[in-house]
N, C-alpha and C positions, 0 to 999 in steps of 0.2 A: 637380475634381470629375468622376467618370466616372459616367455613367447606367446602371445596369444593365437588363438585360432585364426588360420587363414594367412599368417605371416610367412609359412614355408609351403613349398609346393609338395605334391604328394609323393615324390621320389625321395626329397629329403626327408620328409615325416617318416616315411618307410624305413629309410637308410637309417636315422638317428634312433628310432623306435628298436630296431633290430641291435644296434650296438648299445643301446641303454639297457636291453634285455640280457645281453651277453655280460656287460658289466656288473649288472645286478645279480646274475647268477654265480661270477666268481666272488662277488661279496658274500653270498650265501656260502659258498665253499671256503673261504678264507676266515670267515668270521668263527668257525666252530674252533679253530685253534686258539684265536685270539680273545675269546670271552668267556669268562666262566658265569655258572650261574649266580655265583655270589654278587657278581657286579651287574646283572641284568636290572634290577630295581633302580639302581642310580642312573644307567643308561637310558632307560625309560622315563625318569624324571627329568633328566637333563634334555631328553628329546623334546618333552612337553614344555620345558622352559624356552627353548629355543622356538619352538612353535609359536608361543605367545610373544615372544620378542620379535618374531618376524611378521607379526600383525600389524605393525606400524608400517605402512606403504608410503612412498613418495612417488608421484608420476613424475616422469621425465620427458613426457610428450610422447606423440607417434605410436601410442598403445603399448608403451612400455612402462613399468615401475620398478623401482629399486627399494631394498630394505635390508636390515642386517643380516649377515649371512653367518649361521653358527657352525658350520661345517668344520671349519679350522678348530675351534674349541672341543668339538666332538672327537675330532681325529687326534688332537693332542692327549685328551683324557682316555680314550678307549681304542685308538688305533683306526687305521684307515677303512678297514671293511665294515666295523661297526658303526662309523660315521656315514659311510654309503648308505647302509640299511636304515638308518634314522633320517637322513635326508630324503631317501626314496618315500619313506612313509610321511613325512612332513609335506613333501612335494605333491603326493595323492591328495592330502588333507587339505591343502591350500586350493589345488584345482576344484576340490569337490564342495567345499564349504566357502571358501573366500573369492572364488572367481579369479584367482592368479594363475595365470596360463589355462590351458586345457588339457583334455586327455589327449588329443591328438597330437600335441606339442610336448608331451611328457618326456618322452626320450629325449629330446633335445635339452630340455630345462634339466633333466637329470644329469646328461653330460655336461651341462654348463655349471650346475652348481654341486652336483653329488660327487 
């Protein structure tokens, strides 16, 4: 479920954005022990596949939509830190090109799905 712009007040937006940045920083720190250079192309390919699979959205009303979530598949195959980085890039692409969520709720969406 993507939160759209205007669903959170400003204090919640700031809190979730800060928490999302801390989680993203820990993912960058943890992925260096988890992922080798040889596995990077397969991670990028599966990230693209998850992005394409998540393009199929179903609206559930009240400004929310749902779709397939590939974070668990990424976490099983590559570990939780690599999955967090992949989901962060997918969420940024979805907010930029597909209109799923917004930049102001990106932190909350990352904590919800990343």
